[in-house]
N, C-alpha and C positions, 0 to 999 in steps of 0.2 A: 383841451377839455373833452372833446369828442373821443380822443384816444383813450383817456383814463376811464371814461364812461363805458366804452366798448370793452376794455380789459375787465372792469369790475362786473359788467353784465355777463361776460363769458366765464368768469371765475367766482361765481357766487359762493361756492363751497371751498374757497381758498382759505387756508388757516396757517398761522405761524405758531410753531411749537419749538421748544428747546429740549435738549437731551445731552447727557454726558457721554462723550465718545468712549466706547469700550474696545473698539478695534478699528484698524484701517488697512486697506489693501486694494490694489487695482482700481484706484480712483473712486472708491466707495468707502463709506464708513458704516460702522454699526454704532448705534447710540441707544442708551436707555432713555426712553421717553415715557410720557404718561400712558401710551398705548403698548408698552412693553419694549423689548429690544427689537429695533427694526433697521433695515439697510437703507442708506441714502446715497445718491450720487452727489459728488462735490461740484460746486459751481464757483468759478472765479473769473475775474476780468481777463480778456485776451492778453497774453504775455505774462501772466502771473500763474504759477503752479504751486500748489501747497497741499499738504496733508495735515489735518489737525492732529494734535498730540493727544495721547490718552488723557482722559478726564477733562479735556476742554469742554466747555459748555457750548455745544453747537446750536446754531440758529437754523431752523428748517422751515421751509414753506411746503405746505402739503395740500394736494388736491385729491380728487377721487382717483386720478390716474397715476400720480407721481409725487415723490417726496424728494426735495433737493436741499442739500446743506448749502446755504448761501454765505456761511462764515461762522466764526466763533466769537463768542462774547468776550470782550476785553474790559476787565474792571480796573486794571491798573495801567498807569502811564509809565512804563519801564524806563523810557529814555527822556522823560519830561519834555515831550514835544509840545509845541504850541499849535493853535488853530492854523491850518494851512500847511503844516509840515508833515513829513512822512518818515516812518521808521520801518525798515525791513530787517528782520532778525531771524536767526535759526536757534534751534534748541541747543546746538553746540556752542553758541556764544558769538558767532559772526554777526556783524550788523552794519547797516548803511543808513545814515540819517540825512535827509534832504531838508535843509533849513530855509526859512523864508528869505534870508538875506543872500541866498545863492551859495552858501557854504555847504559842502558835502563832507560828512564824517564817515570814514570807512575804518572800522575796527579801531577807533580812537585817533586815527590820523586825519588831520583837518586839511581840506583843500578849499581855498577861497575862490570866489568867482573871478578874481583878477589873474589867477595863475594860468 
């Protein structure tokens, strides 16, 4: 509780905005937002590296000092994953799905937990 209170007190001017990705390079994207087209740094969990695709709807947190793209909005469930499952995929069509039952699917090939 104290941690969240400290974060909110320090970031009173923190805002969340969205914008369509118009270009990406060097770990930064440009996106058309309500403030015009602006540059953002990309943020991702350790071990995951990605660059949003053109026209993705980026989600950005913004403060007085910095704007960070924390992800892109996904309105569709391309691989029909369920709660607790994970799908990694590329624009070129490669994909990996981690299922709740321990099954891993890589580009359509199924690997069960027993193998």
